[in-house]
Each structure stands twice: as structure tokens, then as C-alpha cells.
C-alpha positions, 0 to 999 in steps of 0.5 A: 195228434196236432192241436188246433192253433186256437189252443196253442199258448205262447209262453214267455220263456218259449224260444218260439215267441209270438210275433211282436206288434210294431209300435204305433207311430204318433204324429202331431201338428208341426212335426217334421217328417220324412216319407220314402216316396214324397221326401221331407215335409211338415204335418199340418193336420191330424185326423185322430189316429187314422191319418195325417195331412202332410205338406211336402212343399210342392204338394200336400198328401193325406197319409193313412195309418199305418203310415208306411214309409213315414218317420219323424225327424 
């Protein structure tokens, strides 16, 4: 008999560990960043934990959380 998913527990010593949550990315005004699609830029605005406004030189883009493809330099 198979247990429902809600009843299963992931023990810390188990070799079948639960999927780890990726660390949240944090950006501040003035941070230099790189984006896979837009290239190098500088953060010019932060909207809480939901989005950042980045100046990529020729354009400004609003990048929403989870900030896929964007990394601090």
C-alpha cells in the first residue's frame, strides 16, 4: 500500500532529500549586473522584493523576481 504524498516525511539523513530551494537574489541601487539577454547594466531602481529597474545603456528594463538570467558582478 502506498502512502499519500502529504504523509511522507523527508528525514535529514535520507539519501532521497527534498529539493533544496534556490537562494533568493538581492539587488540594491547601484549594483553592477549582467543579464543573459541584455548584457551588462546597473540597477537604478528597486521595487521591494518583486522587481528591479536596470539601465543597460541603450535601454532600461524592469526585471521581475525570480530574476532569471541576471547575476551580480
